[in-house]
gemmi code that builds the backbone of each chain (N, CA, C; Angstrom):
import gemmi

chains = {
    "A": [
        ("MET", (55.474, -12.846, 94.100), (54.960, -11.690, 93.363), (55.313, -10.399, 94.100)),
        ("GLY", (55.792, -9.393, 93.399), (56.177, -8.132, 94.028), (54.970, -7.289, 94.389)),
        ("ASN", (55.246, -6.125, 94.949), (54.163, -5.242, 95.368), (53.586, -4.424, 94.224)),
        ("ASN", (54.379, -4.302, 93.151), (53.932, -3.433, 92.067), (53.362, -4.247, 90.916)),
        ("LYS", (52.185, -3.849, 90.505), (51.554, -4.532, 89.383), (51.187, -3.492, 88.342)),
        ("ASN", (51.409, -3.867, 87.088), (51.111, -2.930, 85.999), (50.417, -3.642, 84.866)),
        ("LYS", (49.533, -2.913, 84.211), (48.869, -3.485, 83.036), (48.551, -2.348, 82.061)),
        ("ARG", (48.740, -2.652, 80.770), (48.444, -1.624, 79.767), (47.439, -2.152, 78.758)),
        ("PHE", (46.540, -1.292, 78.366), (45.602, -1.617, 77.299), (45.670, -0.511, 76.253)),
        ("VAL", (45.596, -0.901, 75.002), (45.510, 0.097, 73.933), (44.249, -0.218, 73.137)),
        ("ILE", (43.380, 0.775, 72.994), (42.166, 0.548, 72.206), (42.049, 1.611, 71.121)),
        ("GLU", (41.182, 1.350, 70.172), (40.893, 2.332, 69.123), (39.722, 3.200, 69.557)),
        ("ASN", (39.576, 4.343, 68.874), (38.483, 5.258, 69.223), (37.157, 4.797, 68.613)),
        ("GLN", (36.758, 3.586, 68.950), (35.474, 3.024, 68.514), (34.695, 2.655, 69.766)),
        ("ILE", (33.432, 3.038, 69.814), (32.642, 2.797, 71.021), (32.476, 1.295, 71.294)),
        ("GLY", (32.531, 0.504, 70.203), (32.427, -0.952, 70.352), (33.559, -1.569, 71.171)),
        ("GLU", (34.648, -0.822, 71.315), (35.791, -1.315, 72.095), (35.479, -1.401, 73.593)),
        ("LEU", (34.446, -0.674, 74.024), (34.183, -0.589, 75.468), (33.821, -1.938, 76.092)),
        ("SER", (33.089, -2.784, 75.340), (32.651, -4.061, 75.909), (33.832, -4.967, 76.239)),
        ("SER", (34.741, -5.117, 75.263), (35.871, -6.011, 75.525), (36.817, -5.393, 76.548)),
        ("LEU", (36.901, -4.068, 76.556), (37.731, -3.403, 77.566), (37.181, -3.691, 78.964)),
        ("ALA", (35.869, -3.621, 79.108), (35.243, -3.901, 80.412), (35.551, -5.329, 80.859)),
        ("ASP", (35.471, -6.267, 79.914), (35.785, -7.666, 80.250), (37.228, -7.805, 80.715)),
        ("LYS", (38.130, -7.120, 79.997), (39.553, -7.209, 80.354), (39.816, -6.603, 81.738)),
        ("ILE", (39.128, -5.517, 82.042), (39.319, -4.882, 83.348), (38.777, -5.785, 84.462)),
        ("ASP", (37.643, -6.438, 84.189), (37.106, -7.389, 85.169), (38.088, -8.534, 85.418)),
        ("GLU", (38.695, -9.032, 84.319), (39.683, -10.113, 84.463), (40.883, -9.648, 85.285)),
        ("LEU", (41.327, -8.423, 85.007), (42.468, -7.871, 85.731), (42.149, -7.733, 87.221)),
        ("ALA", (40.943, -7.238, 87.512), (40.533, -7.065, 88.914), (40.556, -8.402, 89.649)),
        ("GLU", (40.151, -9.449, 88.915), (40.148, -10.780, 89.514), (41.585, -11.251, 89.773)),
        ("GLU", (42.424, -11.048, 88.754), (43.832, -11.448, 88.856), (44.526, -10.727, 90.013)),
        ("TRP", (44.195, -9.455, 90.189), (44.824, -8.658, 91.242), (44.075, -8.770, 92.570)),
        ("GLU", (43.040, -9.578, 92.572), (42.238, -9.828, 93.776), (41.674, -8.541, 94.375)),
        ("LEU", (41.140, -7.700, 93.513), (40.488, -6.480, 93.981), (39.051, -6.811, 94.368)),
        ("SER", (38.481, -6.051, 95.290), (37.106, -6.298, 95.710), (36.162, -5.995, 94.548)),
        ("PRO", (34.975, -6.645, 94.523), (34.018, -6.370, 93.449), (33.636, -4.886, 93.376)),
        ("ALA", (33.548, -4.229, 94.524), (33.184, -2.808, 94.527), (34.283, -1.971, 93.861)),
        ("LEU", (35.533, -2.300, 94.165), (36.647, -1.561, 93.555), (36.728, -1.872, 92.057)),
        ("ALA", (36.464, -3.136, 91.708), (36.465, -3.510, 90.287), (35.419, -2.698, 89.531)),
        ("MET", (34.242, -2.549, 90.131), (33.186, -1.785, 89.480), (33.591, -0.320, 89.332)),
        ("ASN", (34.170, 0.237, 90.389), (34.578, 1.638, 90.333), (35.689, 1.872, 89.308)),
        ("MET", (36.608, 0.917, 89.217), (37.698, 1.022, 88.244), (37.113, 0.994, 86.825)),
        ("ASN", (36.193, 0.060, 86.608), (35.533, -0.036, 85.318), (34.752, 1.237, 84.991)),
        ("LEU", (34.091, 1.753, 86.014), (33.244, 2.934, 85.823), (34.057, 4.164, 85.423)),
        ("VAL", (35.135, 4.452, 86.155), (35.891, 5.663, 85.827), (36.549, 5.546, 84.452)),
        ("ILE", (36.988, 4.326, 84.111), (37.598, 4.150, 82.790), (36.546, 4.298, 81.694)),
        ("GLU", (35.363, 3.717, 81.911), (34.295, 3.879, 80.911), (33.944, 5.352, 80.709)),
        ("GLU", (33.814, 6.090, 81.818), (33.436, 7.505, 81.711), (34.497, 8.298, 80.936)),
        ("ALA", (35.759, 8.093, 81.304), (36.832, 8.859, 80.666), (36.983, 8.462, 79.195)),
        ("VAL", (36.982, 7.151, 78.934), (37.234, 6.685, 77.564), (36.047, 6.995, 76.647)),
        ("SER", (34.818, 6.862, 77.146), (33.665, 7.170, 76.288), (33.651, 8.662, 75.946)),
        ("ASN", (34.011, 9.502, 76.906), (34.133, 10.944, 76.619), (35.124, 11.198, 75.493)),
        ("ILE", (36.263, 10.518, 75.560), (37.303, 10.686, 74.540), (36.756, 10.240, 73.175)),
        ("ILE", (36.146, 9.052, 73.160), (35.659, 8.518, 71.882), (34.582, 9.435, 71.287)),
        ("PHE", (33.690, 9.941, 72.143), (32.583, 10.767, 71.637), (33.011, 12.177, 71.237)),
        ("TYR", (33.962, 12.747, 71.982), (34.197, 14.190, 71.829), (35.607, 14.623, 71.445)),
        ("ALA", (36.594, 13.717, 71.487), (37.981, 14.200, 71.370), (38.471, 14.371, 69.929)),
        ("PHE", (37.780, 13.745, 68.991), (38.350, 13.721, 67.642), (37.438, 14.394, 66.615)),
        ("ASN", (38.061, 15.267, 65.835), (37.304, 15.985, 64.801), (37.436, 15.352, 63.421)),
        ("ASP", (38.229, 14.291, 63.344), (38.423, 13.650, 62.038), (37.846, 12.229, 62.083)),
        ("ASP", (37.918, 11.537, 60.954), (37.406, 10.162, 60.905), (38.532, 9.138, 61.022)),
        ("ASN", (39.706, 9.610, 61.376), (40.856, 8.710, 61.446), (40.807, 7.807, 62.675)),
        ("LYS", (41.589, 6.749, 62.588), (41.741, 5.893, 63.756), (42.706, 6.551, 64.728)),
        ("HIS", (42.348, 6.501, 65.985), (43.249, 7.005, 67.020), (43.394, 5.953, 68.109)),
        ("GLU", (44.563, 5.981, 68.729), (44.787, 5.064, 69.846), (44.485, 5.760, 71.161)),
        ("ILE", (43.856, 5.030, 72.038), (43.683, 5.501, 73.412), (44.429, 4.518, 74.297)),
        ("ARG", (45.359, 5.042, 75.073), (46.202, 4.157, 75.888), (45.811, 4.256, 77.363)),
        ("ILE", (45.631, 3.110, 77.960), (45.193, 3.057, 79.351), (46.215, 2.230, 80.126)),
        ("SER", (46.780, 2.819, 81.140), (47.662, 2.003, 81.983), (47.140, 2.026, 83.413)),
        ("ILE", (47.211, 0.861, 84.029), (46.692, 0.707, 85.385), (47.817, 0.134, 86.232)),
        ("SER", (48.063, 0.751, 87.363), (49.081, 0.180, 88.238), (48.611, 0.163, 89.680)),
        ("LEU", (49.068, -0.857, 90.349), (48.713, -1.046, 91.756), (50.020, -1.106, 92.523)),
        ("GLU", (50.203, -0.135, 93.385), (51.456, -0.048, 94.123), (51.130, 0.176, 95.583)),
        ("ASN", (51.557, -0.735, 96.423), (51.184, -0.696, 97.837), (49.670, -0.549, 97.955)),
        ("SER", (49.211, 0.582, 98.440), (47.758, 0.707, 98.595), (47.208, 1.818, 97.704)),
        ("SER", (47.787, 1.926, 96.524), (47.391, 2.997, 95.637), (47.135, 2.468, 94.217)),
        ("LEU", (45.939, 2.718, 93.716), (45.595, 2.312, 92.354), (45.675, 3.547, 91.456)),
        ("THR", (46.505, 3.462, 90.412), (46.678, 4.599, 89.512), (46.243, 4.219, 88.106)),
        ("ILE", (45.382, 5.046, 87.530), (44.906, 4.812, 86.174), (45.333, 6.021, 85.339)),
        ("LYS", (46.036, 5.737, 84.244), (46.465, 6.832, 83.369), (45.854, 6.610, 81.992)),
        ("ILE", (45.223, 7.647, 81.469), (44.562, 7.533, 80.171), (45.107, 8.615, 79.248)),
        ("ILE", (45.616, 8.184, 78.089), (46.274, 9.119, 77.171), (45.600, 9.061, 75.806)),
        ("ASP", (45.266, 10.247, 75.273), (44.721, 10.297, 73.915), (45.339, 11.469, 73.174)),
        ("ASP", (45.248, 11.428, 71.822), (45.810, 12.523, 71.033), (44.699, 13.377, 70.406)),
        ("GLY", (43.615, 13.514, 71.140), (42.491, 14.326, 70.675), (42.663, 15.797, 71.002)),
        ("ILE", (41.586, 16.554, 70.785), (41.636, 17.988, 71.072), (41.850, 18.191, 72.574)),
        ("PRO", (42.468, 19.325, 72.939), (42.726, 19.532, 74.373), (41.420, 19.516, 75.168)),
        ("PHE", (41.406, 18.760, 76.235), (40.217, 18.720, 77.084), (40.644, 18.501, 78.522)),
        ("ASN", (40.423, 19.519, 79.337), (40.779, 19.428, 80.746), (39.523, 19.137, 81.564)),
        ("PRO", (39.354, 17.899, 82.001), (38.128, 17.563, 82.737), (38.018, 18.296, 84.070)),
        ("LEU", (39.175, 18.733, 84.606), (39.136, 19.438, 85.888), (38.546, 20.842, 85.752)),
        ("ALA", (38.504, 21.329, 84.511), (37.998, 22.684, 84.294), (36.494, 22.694, 84.023)),
        ("GLN", (35.864, 21.519, 84.055), (34.442, 21.455, 83.742), (33.600, 21.874, 84.948)),
        ("GLN", (32.448, 22.439, 84.648), (31.543, 22.856, 85.706), (30.942, 21.634, 86.407)),
        ("GLN", (30.887, 21.694, 87.712), (30.311, 20.579, 88.473), (28.780, 20.669, 88.406)),
        ("PRO", (28.126, 19.515, 88.278), (26.662, 19.560, 88.258), (26.104, 19.901, 89.642)),
        ("ASN", (24.945, 20.517, 89.668), (24.262, 20.765, 90.940), (23.439, 19.527, 91.275)),
        ("ILE", (23.937, 18.737, 92.234), (23.281, 17.448, 92.501), (22.143, 17.585, 93.519)),
        ("THR", (21.806, 18.810, 93.876), (20.705, 18.987, 94.829), (19.395, 19.351, 94.127)),
        ("LEU", (19.444, 19.511, 92.810), (18.229, 19.892, 92.082), (17.223, 18.740, 92.070)),
        ("PRO", (15.898, 19.065, 92.087), (14.893, 18.007, 91.932), (14.917, 17.435, 90.513)),
        ("ALA", (14.320, 16.258, 90.349), (14.373, 15.550, 89.058), (13.920, 16.427, 87.897)),
        ("GLU", (12.859, 17.212, 88.140), (12.311, 18.034, 87.058), (13.343, 19.031, 86.533)),
        ("GLU", (14.255, 19.473, 87.415), (15.224, 20.505, 87.025), (16.622, 19.970, 86.753)),
        ("ARG", (16.845, 18.697, 87.059), (18.184, 18.139, 86.827), (18.433, 18.020, 85.339)),
        ("PRO", (19.536, 18.595, 84.846), (19.852, 18.381, 83.428), (20.231, 16.919, 83.190)),
        ("VAL", (19.880, 16.429, 82.007), (20.229, 15.053, 81.653), (21.659, 15.049, 81.139)),
        ("GLY", (22.499, 14.254, 81.750), (23.891, 14.171, 81.306), (24.826, 15.013, 82.153)),
        ("GLY", (26.096, 15.005, 81.781), (27.083, 15.814, 82.485), (27.558, 15.223, 83.801)),
        ("LEU", (27.286, 13.925, 84.010), (27.645, 13.311, 85.286), (28.952, 12.523, 85.248)),
        ("GLY", (29.417, 12.190, 84.047), (30.553, 11.280, 83.923), (31.794, 11.749, 84.657)),
        ("ILE", (32.224, 12.966, 84.376), (33.444, 13.477, 85.003), (33.239, 13.671, 86.496)),
        ("PHE", (32.017, 14.085, 86.857), (31.698, 14.266, 88.272), (31.848, 12.938, 89.027)),
        ("LEU", (31.349, 11.859, 88.419), (31.477, 10.537, 89.060), (32.945, 10.168, 89.255)),
        ("ILE", (33.755, 10.430, 88.227), (35.196, 10.143, 88.348), (35.777, 10.900, 89.547)),
        ("SER", (35.437, 12.185, 89.634), (36.011, 13.017, 90.697), (35.547, 12.566, 92.080)),
        ("GLN", (34.343, 12.020, 92.161), (33.833, 11.559, 93.451), (34.428, 10.211, 93.857)),
        ("ILE", (34.651, 9.348, 92.867), (35.128, 7.994, 93.167), (36.626, 7.990, 93.465)),
        ("MET", (37.386, 8.781, 92.692), (38.836, 8.753, 92.844), (39.287, 9.787, 93.884)),
        ("ASP", (40.456, 9.561, 94.464), (40.982, 10.494, 95.457), (41.752, 11.643, 94.816)),
        ("GLU", (42.354, 11.347, 93.663), (43.099, 12.399, 92.965), (42.811, 12.329, 91.482)),
        ("MET", (42.789, 13.496, 90.855), (42.528, 13.560, 89.419), (43.456, 14.646, 88.881)),
        ("LYS", (44.339, 14.262, 87.953), (45.294, 15.239, 87.413), (45.201, 15.252, 85.896)),
        ("TYR", (45.403, 16.433, 85.348), (45.353, 16.549, 83.893), (46.596, 17.260, 83.392)),
        ("ALA", (47.154, 16.764, 82.296), (48.263, 17.465, 81.647), (48.081, 17.395, 80.137)),
        ("ARG", (48.544, 18.439, 79.462), (48.582, 18.429, 78.001), (50.039, 18.454, 77.607)),
        ("GLN", (50.508, 17.365, 76.993), (51.912, 17.262, 76.605), (52.026, 16.674, 75.218)),
        ("LYS", (52.806, 17.322, 74.372), (53.054, 16.817, 73.014), (51.765, 16.433, 72.304)),
        ("ASN", (50.810, 17.349, 72.312), (49.526, 17.125, 71.648), (48.730, 15.958, 72.214)),
        ("GLN", (49.013, 15.626, 73.453), (48.261, 14.541, 74.077), (47.592, 15.000, 75.372)),
        ("ASN", (46.399, 14.474, 75.593), (45.740, 14.652, 76.888), (46.180, 13.506, 77.785)),
        ("ILE", (46.639, 13.850, 78.977), (47.055, 12.822, 79.921), (46.244, 12.988, 81.205)),
        ("LEU", (45.392, 12.027, 81.433), (44.539, 12.061, 82.627), (45.044, 11.015, 83.605)),
        ("THR", (45.347, 11.443, 84.812), (45.838, 10.515, 85.820), (44.861, 10.475, 86.985)),
        ("LEU", (44.427, 9.275, 87.319), (43.447, 9.088, 88.374), (44.025, 8.176, 89.440)),
        ("ILE", (43.926, 8.591, 90.677), (44.510, 7.800, 91.763), (43.471, 7.509, 92.828)),
        ("LYS", (43.429, 6.264, 93.249), (42.569, 5.903, 94.374), (43.376, 5.138, 95.402)),
        ("ARG", (43.297, 5.609, 96.627), (43.949, 4.881, 97.719), (43.002, 3.795, 98.222)),
        ("ILE", (43.548, 2.605, 98.355), (42.669, 1.484, 98.705), (43.148, 0.799, 99.991)),
    ],
    "B": [
        ("MET", (23.224, -7.008, 79.126), (22.075, -6.679, 79.964), (20.823, -7.317, 79.386)),
        ("ASN", (19.950, -7.808, 80.248), (18.616, -8.153, 79.763), (17.548, -7.658, 80.729)),
        ("ILE", (16.357, -7.486, 80.180), (15.263, -6.927, 80.963), (14.063, -7.854, 80.846)),
        ("LYS", (13.536, -8.264, 82.002), (12.308, -9.063, 82.002), (11.179, -8.185, 82.530)),
        ("LYS", (10.040, -8.340, 81.898), (8.942, -7.461, 82.281), (7.749, -8.268, 82.759)),
        ("GLU", (7.125, -7.829, 83.827), (5.864, -8.453, 84.243), (4.948, -7.384, 84.830)),
        ("LYS", (3.648, -7.697, 84.860), (2.683, -6.749, 85.424), (2.115, -7.310, 86.709)),
        ("ILE", (2.155, -6.493, 87.739), (1.514, -6.869, 89.000), (0.672, -5.672, 89.435)),
        ("GLY", (-0.648, -5.873, 89.522), (-1.538, -4.778, 89.893), (-1.402, -3.636, 88.906)),
        ("ASP", (-1.212, -2.429, 89.449), (-1.104, -1.243, 88.594), (0.319, -1.025, 88.074)),
        ("PHE", (1.214, -1.894, 88.464), (2.623, -1.657, 88.123), (3.133, -2.565, 87.011)),
        ("SER", (3.976, -1.979, 86.186), (4.807, -2.790, 85.292), (6.176, -2.883, 85.939)),
        ("ILE", (6.653, -4.101, 86.066), (7.950, -4.304, 86.717), (8.998, -4.645, 85.664)),
        ("LEU", (10.047, -3.858, 85.649), (11.162, -4.132, 84.742), (12.315, -4.679, 85.582)),
        ("LYS", (12.606, -5.944, 85.366), (13.692, -6.559, 86.134), (14.973, -6.509, 85.303)),
        ("ILE", (15.921, -5.737, 85.795), (17.141, -5.455, 85.023), (18.266, -6.372, 85.489)),
        ("LYS", (18.917, -7.014, 84.525), (20.038, -7.886, 84.872), (21.269, -7.472, 84.066)),
        ("GLY", (22.397, -7.346, 84.745), (23.650, -7.074, 84.036), (24.075, -5.617, 84.102)),
        ("ARG", (24.740, -5.188, 83.040), (25.373, -3.875, 83.019), (24.499, -2.830, 82.325)),
        ("VAL", (24.294, -1.697, 83.007), (23.601, -0.579, 82.373), (24.673, 0.480, 82.083)),
        ("ASP", (25.332, 0.310, 80.954), (26.494, 1.134, 80.623), (26.301, 1.824, 79.271)),
        ("THR", (27.356, 2.431, 78.773), (27.287, 3.151, 77.498), (26.780, 2.259, 76.369)),
        ("MET", (27.201, 0.977, 76.403), (26.838, 0.065, 75.324), (25.393, -0.404, 75.418)),
        ("HIS", (24.825, -0.436, 76.627), (23.534, -1.097, 76.812), (22.396, -0.203, 77.289)),
        ("SER", (22.714, 1.050, 77.645), (21.664, 1.873, 78.249), (20.512, 2.155, 77.286)),
        ("SER", (20.801, 2.150, 75.986), (19.725, 2.437, 75.026), (18.658, 1.334, 75.025)),
        ("THR", (19.040, 0.119, 75.377), (18.064, -0.981, 75.481), (17.056, -0.672, 76.588)),
        ("LEU", (17.580, -0.218, 77.727), (16.700, 0.138, 78.842), (15.834, 1.340, 78.470)),
        ("GLU", (16.457, 2.308, 77.820), (15.700, 3.504, 77.419), (14.546, 3.117, 76.493)),
        ("GLY", (14.807, 2.180, 75.581), (13.779, 1.702, 74.667), (12.611, 1.060, 75.400)),
        ("GLU", (12.924, 0.239, 76.409), (11.873, -0.425, 77.195), (11.034, 0.589, 77.972)),
        ("VAL", (11.706, 1.599, 78.524), (11.004, 2.626, 79.297), (10.068, 3.416, 78.384)),
        ("THR", (10.579, 3.807, 77.230), (9.763, 4.561, 76.273), (8.546, 3.747, 75.849)),
        ("LYS", (8.789, 2.467, 75.570), (7.705, 1.572, 75.150), (6.622, 1.483, 76.232)),
        ("ALA", (7.050, 1.357, 77.476), (6.093, 1.240, 78.586), (5.238, 2.503, 78.705)),
        ("PHE", (5.889, 3.655, 78.728), (5.133, 4.908, 78.853), (4.224, 5.126, 77.645)),
        ("ASP", (4.738, 4.815, 76.461), (3.948, 5.012, 75.241), (2.696, 4.142, 75.218)),
        ("SER", (2.771, 2.978, 75.893), (1.585, 2.122, 75.892), (0.739, 2.322, 77.153)),
        ("GLY", (0.933, 3.468, 77.793), (0.047, 3.848, 78.895), (0.373, 3.210, 80.232)),
        ("GLU", (1.538, 2.581, 80.317), (1.948, 2.019, 81.615), (2.623, 3.133, 82.408)),
        ("ASN", (1.854, 3.768, 83.265), (2.361, 4.961, 83.949), (3.099, 4.661, 85.247)),
        ("ASN", (2.936, 3.448, 85.754), (3.554, 3.111, 87.038), (4.585, 1.999, 86.847)),
        ("LEU", (5.826, 2.371, 87.078), (6.912, 1.421, 86.821), (7.706, 1.120, 88.100)),
        ("ILE", (8.094, -0.130, 88.222), (9.075, -0.500, 89.249), (10.293, -1.078, 88.531)),
        ("PHE", (11.449, -0.515, 88.828), (12.692, -1.102, 88.324), (13.230, -2.020, 89.414)),
        ("ASN", (13.178, -3.309, 89.173), (13.798, -4.244, 90.112), (15.267, -4.388, 89.709)),
        ("CYS", (16.139, -3.880, 90.572), (17.567, -3.766, 90.224), (18.423, -4.866, 90.851)),
        ("SER", (17.790, -5.946, 91.312), (18.550, -6.977, 92.059), (19.694, -7.565, 91.224)),
        ("GLY", (19.486, -7.670, 89.912), (20.519, -8.269, 89.065), (21.382, -7.237, 88.353)),
        ("MET", (21.162, -5.963, 88.656), (21.938, -4.901, 87.989), (23.258, -4.750, 88.737)),
        ("ASP", (24.353, -5.162, 88.097), (25.618, -5.170, 88.833), (26.585, -4.075, 88.394)),
        ("TYR", (26.106, -3.177, 87.539), (26.994, -2.096, 87.077), (26.135, -0.984, 86.506)),
        ("ILE", (26.483, 0.243, 86.853), (25.823, 1.381, 86.194), (26.843, 2.490, 85.983)),
        ("SER", (26.761, 3.156, 84.827), (27.618, 4.320, 84.586), (26.703, 5.512, 84.320)),
        ("SER", (27.304, 6.653, 83.996), (26.491, 7.867, 83.847), (25.449, 7.725, 82.739)),
        ("SER", (25.754, 6.910, 81.723), (24.778, 6.741, 80.645), (23.557, 5.959, 81.139)),
        ("GLY", (23.759, 5.097, 82.117), (22.633, 4.401, 82.736), (21.845, 5.319, 83.656)),
        ("LEU", (22.556, 6.121, 84.440), (21.888, 7.086, 85.326), (21.003, 8.032, 84.509)),
        ("ARG", (21.505, 8.398, 83.348), (20.781, 9.282, 82.448), (19.389, 8.705, 82.114)),
        ("VAL", (19.333, 7.392, 81.847), (18.064, 6.758, 81.489), (17.092, 6.782, 82.677)),
        ("PHE", (17.606, 6.528, 83.880), (16.750, 6.589, 85.064), (16.187, 8.001, 85.263)),
        ("LEU", (17.025, 9.012, 85.028), (16.554, 10.393, 85.195), (15.488, 10.735, 84.149)),
        ("ILE", (15.716, 10.317, 82.911), (14.723, 10.557, 81.853), (13.391, 9.900, 82.244)),
        ("ALA", (13.461, 8.677, 82.755), (12.255, 7.956, 83.161), (11.532, 8.695, 84.287)),
        ("GLN", (12.298, 9.193, 85.252), (11.676, 9.906, 86.374), (11.038, 11.217, 85.923)),
        ("LYS", (11.692, 11.929, 85.029), (11.109, 13.173, 84.499), (9.782, 12.882, 83.810)),
        ("LYS", (9.783, 11.808, 83.022), (8.585, 11.413, 82.285), (7.467, 11.010, 83.255)),
        ("ALA", (7.822, 10.198, 84.263), (6.825, 9.736, 85.240), (6.203, 10.920, 85.976)),
        ("LYS", (7.040, 11.870, 86.347), (6.519, 13.045, 87.064), (5.594, 13.855, 86.173)),
        ("ALA", (5.957, 13.960, 84.897), (5.161, 14.772, 83.965), (3.769, 14.177, 83.751)),
        ("ILE", (3.636, 12.864, 83.900), (2.331, 12.233, 83.676), (1.697, 11.747, 84.982)),
        ("ASN", (2.241, 12.210, 86.102), (1.757, 11.790, 87.428), (1.794, 10.279, 87.618)),
        ("GLY", (2.787, 9.659, 87.065), (2.957, 8.217, 87.265), (3.816, 7.944, 88.490)),
        ("LYS", (3.887, 6.675, 88.832), (4.772, 6.288, 89.939), (5.988, 5.584, 89.361)),
        ("LEU", (7.145, 5.907, 89.909), (8.359, 5.227, 89.462), (9.178, 4.851, 90.692)),
        ("TYR", (9.295, 3.555, 90.914), (10.013, 3.071, 92.092), (11.210, 2.218, 91.674)),
        ("LEU", (12.226, 2.253, 92.513), (13.373, 1.363, 92.331), (13.430, 0.432, 93.535)),
        ("CYS", (13.844, -0.785, 93.323), (13.976, -1.676, 94.477), (15.152, -2.637, 94.309)),
        ("SER", (15.554, -3.199, 95.426), (16.512, -4.308, 95.476), (17.863, -3.969, 94.851)),
        ("MET", (18.344, -2.747, 95.125), (19.628, -2.345, 94.532), (20.804, -2.931, 95.305)),
        ("GLN", (21.821, -3.337, 94.571), (23.058, -3.805, 95.205), (23.791, -2.617, 95.846)),
        ("PRO", (24.519, -2.867, 96.948), (25.174, -1.772, 97.675), (26.082, -0.886, 96.806)),
        ("ALA", (26.860, -1.489, 95.899), (27.777, -0.680, 95.073), (26.992, 0.261, 94.145)),
        ("ILE", (25.824, -0.192, 93.713), (24.975, 0.640, 92.847), (24.335, 1.752, 93.680)),
        ("GLN", (23.894, 1.391, 94.896), (23.337, 2.403, 95.806), (24.327, 3.533, 96.034)),
        ("GLU", (25.605, 3.159, 96.141), (26.652, 4.150, 96.377), (26.773, 5.113, 95.189)),
        ("ILE", (26.667, 4.583, 93.974), (26.721, 5.448, 92.784), (25.519, 6.399, 92.780)),
        ("PHE", (24.358, 5.890, 93.144), (23.174, 6.753, 93.243), (23.374, 7.835, 94.299)),
        ("ARG", (24.029, 7.442, 95.402), (24.224, 8.406, 96.485), (25.165, 9.533, 96.061)),
        ("ILE", (26.322, 9.162, 95.491), (27.303, 10.208, 95.191), (26.852, 11.110, 94.041)),
        ("SER", (25.938, 10.624, 93.218), (25.473, 11.473, 92.111), (24.224, 12.264, 92.489)),
        ("GLY", (23.781, 12.122, 93.743), (22.587, 12.826, 94.193), (21.303, 12.177, 93.722)),
        ("PHE", (21.394, 11.011, 93.105), (20.206, 10.355, 92.556), (19.352, 9.671, 93.632)),
        ("SER", (19.944, 9.376, 94.786), (19.160, 8.748, 95.859), (17.968, 9.615, 96.239)),
        ("ASN", (18.156, 10.946, 96.120), (17.085, 11.871, 96.507), (16.036, 12.049, 95.414)),
        ("LEU", (16.311, 11.563, 94.230), (15.404, 11.780, 93.102), (14.390, 10.649, 92.955)),
        ("PHE", (14.623, 9.546, 93.665), (13.803, 8.350, 93.459), (13.293, 7.792, 94.778)),
        ("SER", (12.144, 7.114, 94.711), (11.696, 6.303, 95.841), (12.357, 4.944, 95.684)),
        ("ILE", (13.221, 4.621, 96.638), (14.004, 3.387, 96.538), (13.613, 2.459, 97.698)),
        ("PHE", (13.197, 1.253, 97.356), (12.748, 0.292, 98.365), (13.712, -0.886, 98.442)),
        ("ASN", (13.752, -1.497, 99.620), (14.646, -2.647, 99.796), (14.184, -3.859, 98.999)),
        ("THR", (12.862, -4.043, 98.940), (12.338, -5.216, 98.240), (11.222, -4.813, 97.275)),
        ("GLN", (10.946, -5.682, 96.339), (9.863, -5.447, 95.377), (8.509, -5.415, 96.093)),
        ("GLU", (8.370, -6.255, 97.135), (7.116, -6.292, 97.890), (6.839, -4.930, 98.526)),
        ("GLU", (7.885, -4.325, 99.094), (7.715, -3.003, 99.720), (7.321, -1.962, 98.682)),
        ("ALA", (7.910, -2.055, 97.510), (7.554, -1.101, 96.445), (6.102, -1.289, 96.034)),
        ("LEU", (5.693, -2.537, 95.871), (4.313, -2.835, 95.458), (3.292, -2.393, 96.504)),
        ("ALA", (3.715, -2.351, 97.761), (2.794, -1.950, 98.830), (2.439, -0.478, 98.741)),
        ("ASN", (3.206, 0.282, 97.957), (2.926, 1.714, 97.773), (2.085, 1.957, 96.534)),
        ("GLN", (0.984, 1.255, 96.436), (0.108, 1.377, 95.251), (-0.458, 2.792, 95.156)),
    ],
}
model = gemmi.Model(1)
for chain_id, residues in chains.items():
    chain = gemmi.Chain(chain_id)
    for i, (resn, *xyz) in enumerate(residues, 1):
        res = gemmi.Residue()
        res.name, res.seqid = resn, gemmi.SeqId(i, " ")
        for name, pos in zip(("N", "CA", "C"), xyz):
            atom = gemmi.Atom()
            atom.name, atom.element = name, gemmi.Element(name[0])
            atom.pos, atom.b_iso = gemmi.Position(*pos), 0.0
            res.add_atom(atom)
        chain.add_residue(res)
    model.add_chain(chain)
structure = gemmi.Structure()
structure.add_model(model)
structure.setup_entities()
């Protein structure tokens, strides 16, 4: 087996897709012999990014494809997520204030923050009416 | 995800097993609402079987803590797996909750 591993998933913009996607990612983590902690983090960042897309990216009732590619090269895990929804740059979002007490903490707004904390790199591009989110973690 | 509930002393214990994610967090939210609505003001979340949490799950814990504080209830978490503890840490949630290593330690804080 070579050093480079790649896997692609294509799902529809339906929230019900998340369960089977999670199962597939768990299977992939097992196949690639990733640690349970890394498997959880991989699942988590993909869930956060994809659920955001499903909930907020589309203004119509049409079916849209969300494409997820995962690659493992040497000691670097790269996750690329592509959708054709409205432009959304997660890097431009305001970071939550995580020092507030419970009474003052706003509910929500943590998904992108979690991605940024878990991954080492987060890149965004808008190309040909597509959002391209690239997430990299060195392992 | 499934949730088992039992009462010990003044506490209702919710034992969470499985994934607390976008698909399942509403189940937990429903149980929490039900507990508070029926006057169970002191809750312990036993997280020993909780092997995954995402922001939608964290959201439910925060809602529960806000509610507990508003009614002067106690809300404790216990027996969290290390990977889950890490998610709580990076999101600043470790500081929002009383987190115990074991259910016995949580119960000792009556």
